[in-house]
Rosetta silent file (secondary structure, phi, psi, omega in degrees, C-alpha in Angstrom):
SEQUENCE: MFWKSIVVFALLFISGCSTDNQIPENVLVKARASYEEGVLLVKQKDYEAAIPRLTDAINNGALANTEIVNSLLMRAKSYLFTQNSNLALEDINTVMRGVEETAQIAEAHAMKSLYLKKSGELPKADAEFQKAQSIDPNVKAVTQ
SCORE:     score description
SCORE:     0.000 S_00000001
   1 L     0.000  -29.440  178.657   11.671   -8.658    4.103 S_00000001
   2 H   -57.393  -41.408 -177.855   14.010   -6.356    2.206 S_00000001
   3 H   -66.620  -33.228  177.616   13.862   -8.706   -0.793 S_00000001
   4 H   -62.846  -40.620  177.720   10.075   -8.639   -0.753 S_00000001
   5 H   -63.500  -39.902  179.184   10.213   -4.854   -1.106 S_00000001
   6 H   -63.943  -42.903  179.505   12.642   -5.164   -4.009 S_00000001
   7 H   -62.727  -45.323  179.689   10.341   -7.633   -5.786 S_00000001
   8 H   -64.431  -42.138  177.716    7.312   -5.374   -5.327 S_00000001
   9 H   -59.717  -41.361  178.186    9.306   -2.350   -6.492 S_00000001
  10 H   -64.198  -40.477  176.860   10.339   -4.320   -9.590 S_00000001
  11 H   -61.075  -42.563  177.819    6.702   -5.235  -10.239 S_00000001
  12 H   -60.755  -44.442 -178.678    5.755   -1.567   -9.998 S_00000001
  13 H   -64.920  -48.936 -177.509    8.514   -0.618  -12.412 S_00000001
  14 H   -64.130  -43.073 -177.968    7.766   -3.390  -14.902 S_00000001
  15 H   -66.373  -27.010  178.142    4.010   -2.817  -14.855 S_00000001
  16 H   -83.466  -13.835 -174.632    4.570    0.860  -15.570 S_00000001
  17 H   -99.245  -22.995 -171.889    6.971    0.213  -18.452 S_00000001
  18 L  -122.291  132.345  178.290    5.234   -2.343  -20.602 S_00000001
  19 L  -116.215   -8.074 -175.875    1.867   -2.174  -22.265 S_00000001
  20 L  -100.214    2.335  175.617    2.174   -5.014  -24.758 S_00000001
  21 L   -76.205  126.771  178.398    2.438   -7.931  -22.308 S_00000001
  22 L   -93.423  123.196  179.359   -0.688  -10.017  -22.463 S_00000001
  23 L   -96.624  130.169  178.193   -1.759  -11.362  -19.094 S_00000001
  24 L   -56.291  139.972 -175.694   -3.852  -14.536  -19.193 S_00000001
  25 H   -55.871  -41.801 -177.893   -7.471  -13.796  -18.357 S_00000001
  26 H   -66.008  -32.526  177.706   -7.623  -16.298  -15.486 S_00000001
  27 H   -69.194  -43.090  179.028   -4.569  -14.686  -13.832 S_00000001
  28 H   -65.331  -41.630  179.112   -6.100  -11.225  -14.136 S_00000001
  29 H   -61.968  -43.700  179.079   -9.464  -12.436  -12.790 S_00000001
  30 H   -63.571  -43.087  179.592   -7.759  -14.026   -9.774 S_00000001
  31 H   -62.401  -45.897  179.988   -5.740  -10.869   -9.104 S_00000001
  32 H   -63.671  -39.628  179.377   -8.814   -8.644   -9.326 S_00000001
  33 H   -63.660  -43.968  177.887  -10.802  -10.953   -7.054 S_00000001
  34 H   -61.941  -44.585  179.686   -8.028  -10.881   -4.431 S_00000001
  35 H   -60.662  -51.538 -177.441   -7.768   -7.095   -4.731 S_00000001
  36 H   -64.479  -38.677  177.247  -11.523   -6.495   -4.457 S_00000001
  37 H   -65.752  -41.717  177.476  -11.876   -8.919   -1.555 S_00000001
  38 H   -61.093  -44.154  177.681   -8.951   -7.242    0.230 S_00000001
  39 H   -58.912  -47.217 -179.653  -10.496   -3.795   -0.276 S_00000001
  40 H   -61.452  -43.235 -179.482  -13.817   -5.016    1.105 S_00000001
  41 H   -64.943  -37.143  176.240  -12.171   -6.627    4.126 S_00000001
  42 H   -65.381  -43.169  178.075  -10.276   -3.413    4.942 S_00000001
  43 H   -61.000  -32.656  178.373  -13.529   -1.437    4.699 S_00000001
  44 L   -84.640    0.385 -179.717  -15.081   -3.959    7.089 S_00000001
  45 L    62.890   28.910  173.955  -12.036   -3.541    9.387 S_00000001
  46 L   -97.557   71.962 -171.479  -11.213   -7.242    9.117 S_00000001
  47 H   -66.352  -37.763  179.279   -7.512   -6.500    8.826 S_00000001
  48 H   -59.227  -44.356 -179.050   -6.250  -10.006    9.633 S_00000001
  49 H   -74.080  -27.751 -177.947   -8.259  -11.469    6.751 S_00000001
  50 H   -70.356  -34.464 -173.812   -7.354   -8.614    4.386 S_00000001
  51 H   -56.720  -51.793 -179.482   -3.583   -9.148    4.596 S_00000001
  52 H   -66.075  -33.162  178.771   -3.379  -12.470    2.699 S_00000001
  53 H   -65.976  -45.323 -179.896   -5.875  -11.285    0.049 S_00000001
  54 H   -67.930  -36.159  176.818   -3.911   -8.084   -0.559 S_00000001
  55 H   -62.757  -43.330  176.353   -0.641  -10.028   -0.561 S_00000001
  56 H   -58.833  -44.448 -179.443   -2.066  -12.334   -3.244 S_00000001
  57 H   -62.761  -42.209 -179.015   -3.109   -9.313   -5.302 S_00000001
  58 H   -66.638  -47.505 -174.540    0.341   -7.708   -4.972 S_00000001
  59 H   -74.785  -18.139 -177.930    2.304  -10.869   -5.735 S_00000001
  60 H   -63.483  -36.706  177.619    0.129  -11.885   -8.690 S_00000001
  61 L    80.214    4.126 -176.035    1.730   -9.263  -10.947 S_00000001
  62 L   -99.705  -11.772 -175.801   -1.357   -8.858  -13.125 S_00000001
  63 L   -80.258  160.464  174.201   -2.829   -5.698  -11.628 S_00000001
  64 L   -68.585  156.521 -178.839   -2.346   -2.168  -12.865 S_00000001
  65 H   -51.753  -45.750 -179.038    0.284   -0.081  -11.116 S_00000001
  66 H   -60.870  -40.345  179.962   -2.363    1.961   -9.278 S_00000001
  67 H   -68.966  -36.453  177.533   -4.036   -1.180   -7.930 S_00000001
  68 H   -64.161  -44.804  179.738   -0.701   -2.586   -6.721 S_00000001
  69 H   -63.991  -43.984  177.715    0.043    0.673   -4.905 S_00000001
  70 H   -61.690  -38.022  177.279   -3.447    0.778   -3.400 S_00000001
  71 H   -63.446  -42.246  177.844   -2.989   -2.834   -2.283 S_00000001
  72 H   -62.142  -43.738 -179.567    0.317   -1.919   -0.628 S_00000001
  73 H   -66.046  -41.178  178.885   -1.264    1.043    1.162 S_00000001
  74 H   -69.537  -35.788  177.317   -4.247   -0.998    2.358 S_00000001
  75 H   -67.817  -38.227  176.431   -1.973   -3.823    3.472 S_00000001
  76 H   -59.120  -44.830  178.205    0.171   -1.284    5.366 S_00000001
  77 H   -61.125  -43.166  179.370   -2.961   -0.056    7.131 S_00000001
  78 H   -62.751  -42.587  176.905   -3.925   -3.640    7.928 S_00000001
  79 H   -61.309  -42.121 -179.632   -0.476   -4.347    9.317 S_00000001
  80 H   -60.290  -38.674 -176.863   -0.656   -1.221   11.492 S_00000001
  81 L   -90.054    5.567  172.836   -3.948   -2.319   13.024 S_00000001
  82 L  -120.766   21.437  175.394   -2.735   -5.877   13.617 S_00000001
  83 L    63.221   33.255  175.125    0.412   -4.805   15.481 S_00000001
  84 L  -115.084   58.811 -172.054    2.778   -5.558   12.576 S_00000001
  85 H   -60.936  -36.944 -179.375    4.265   -2.083   12.387 S_00000001
  86 H   -65.268  -38.320  176.967    7.568   -3.112   10.798 S_00000001
  87 H   -68.257  -36.698  176.653    5.768   -4.806    7.914 S_00000001
  88 H   -61.045  -45.564 -178.902    3.579   -1.730    7.525 S_00000001
  89 H   -62.641  -36.538  176.457    6.652    0.475    7.293 S_00000001
  90 H   -59.685  -46.676  179.744    8.105   -1.780    4.575 S_00000001
  91 H   -65.154  -40.765  179.065    4.988   -1.346    2.439 S_00000001
  92 H   -61.286  -47.344 -179.700    4.911    2.404    3.078 S_00000001
  93 H   -65.388  -35.300  176.356    8.551    2.781    2.081 S_00000001
  94 H   -61.232  -43.580  178.462    8.008    0.656   -1.036 S_00000001
  95 H   -63.410  -44.873 -177.801    5.240    3.016   -2.123 S_00000001
  96 H   -63.350  -31.973  179.754    7.359    6.077   -1.413 S_00000001
  97 H   -80.498  -27.022 -168.966   10.223    4.694   -3.501 S_00000001
  98 H  -114.208    6.777 -173.409    8.163    3.512   -6.449 S_00000001
  99 L  -123.403  143.151  176.030    5.319    5.959   -7.010 S_00000001
 100 L  -110.078  -18.497 -176.825    5.075    9.307   -8.698 S_00000001
 101 L   -67.225  127.117 -173.547    1.345    9.975   -8.295 S_00000001
 102 H   -58.087  -48.617 -176.447    0.847   12.769   -5.802 S_00000001
 103 H   -61.443  -38.217 -179.268   -2.250   11.466   -4.015 S_00000001
 104 H   -72.225  -36.343  175.684   -0.657    8.078   -3.359 S_00000001
 105 H   -64.605  -43.069  178.477    2.551    9.635   -2.042 S_00000001
 106 H   -61.251  -41.842  179.091    0.492   11.855    0.262 S_00000001
 107 H   -64.964  -37.615  177.245   -1.427    8.816    1.487 S_00000001
 108 H   -63.494  -40.966  177.154    1.859    6.995    2.138 S_00000001
 109 H   -65.343  -39.024  177.556    3.078    9.940    4.235 S_00000001
 110 H   -64.205  -39.113  177.900   -0.228    9.945    6.150 S_00000001
 111 H   -65.984  -41.279  178.586    0.187    6.203    6.749 S_00000001
 112 H   -65.274  -33.597  176.261    3.763    6.737    7.952 S_00000001
 113 H   -59.373  -43.715  178.095    2.433    9.425   10.291 S_00000001
 114 H   -64.970  -41.795  177.024    0.178    6.828   11.908 S_00000001
 115 H   -55.990  -48.368 -179.102    3.107    4.405   12.139 S_00000001
 116 H   -64.992  -38.122  178.534    5.188    7.064   13.948 S_00000001
 117 H   -62.953  -45.251  179.213    2.273    7.955   16.219 S_00000001
 118 H   -66.318  -24.951  178.278    1.817    4.296   17.200 S_00000001
 119 L   -84.739   -0.869  178.816    5.584    4.145   17.841 S_00000001
 120 L    83.776   11.146 -178.955    5.282    7.055   20.280 S_00000001
 121 L   -99.809   69.056 -172.507    7.142    9.521   18.050 S_00000001
 122 H   -61.355  -45.243  178.769    4.499   12.249   18.115 S_00000001
 123 H   -60.901  -41.004  177.788    6.583   15.200   16.837 S_00000001
 124 H   -66.733  -36.868  178.551    7.807   13.112   13.892 S_00000001
 125 H   -62.760  -44.531  178.220    4.249   11.888   13.283 S_00000001
 126 H   -62.505  -42.804  179.698    2.969   15.467   13.133 S_00000001
 127 H   -63.851  -39.229 -179.873    5.777   16.471   10.763 S_00000001
 128 H   -66.267  -40.573  178.991    5.050   13.495    8.522 S_00000001
 129 H   -68.808  -37.025  175.675    1.349   14.361    8.350 S_00000001
 130 H   -61.544  -37.270  176.625    2.183   17.989    7.559 S_00000001
 131 H   -63.163  -42.365  178.039    4.339   16.680    4.705 S_00000001
 132 H   -59.675  -44.983 -179.213    1.347   14.668    3.468 S_00000001
 133 H   -68.969  -29.648  177.664   -0.855   17.759    3.564 S_00000001
 134 H   -70.390  -27.282  177.459    1.741   19.848    1.745 S_00000001
 135 H   -79.920  -44.578 -179.454    1.639   17.296   -1.083 S_00000001
 136 L  -142.591  103.518 -177.352   -2.144   16.935   -1.109 S_00000001
 137 L   -60.102  -17.211 -178.812   -4.200   19.300    1.076 S_00000001
 138 L   -90.264   -1.516 -178.757   -7.158   16.875    0.832 S_00000001
 139 L   -65.274  143.780 -179.535   -5.334   13.941    2.425 S_00000001
 140 L  -111.202  152.156  175.674   -6.990   12.622    5.563 S_00000001
 141 L   -63.469  143.479  179.233   -5.411   11.146    8.641 S_00000001
 142 L   -79.165  126.299  177.853   -5.436    7.345    8.636 S_00000001
 143 L  -129.966  163.765  179.653   -7.863    5.986   11.185 S_00000001
 144 L   -73.515    0.000    0.000   -9.159    2.588   11.999 S_00000001
């Protein structure tokens, strides 16, 4: 799983560094369809079905950096609600290592707070959520 995080981190880095790479239209369409379907499935709380769609979107490499990060965060949430906490933590940590945007970092801390809460580490969960709020006072606790 460590290597999967490295690959995603590399995708985040590469997508943020290059603007002149032309992505074939069919690849971009497939990536967007996977992303949009994954988003919809998370909103419908169909977390099991969302995971492969979001994974496809992440691994495709055609999405914008923001969409990849959002896919990672939504997949982390899906993992948390399907009892795959270790996989959720991998996605959360990948976001924390590879993102500079404040709102997404705050959301990652809020997601990690839920992970810690589900792990029974309530004081650490509270501290993690406070960290999220110190970054972005508008961040909300992650709920199902």
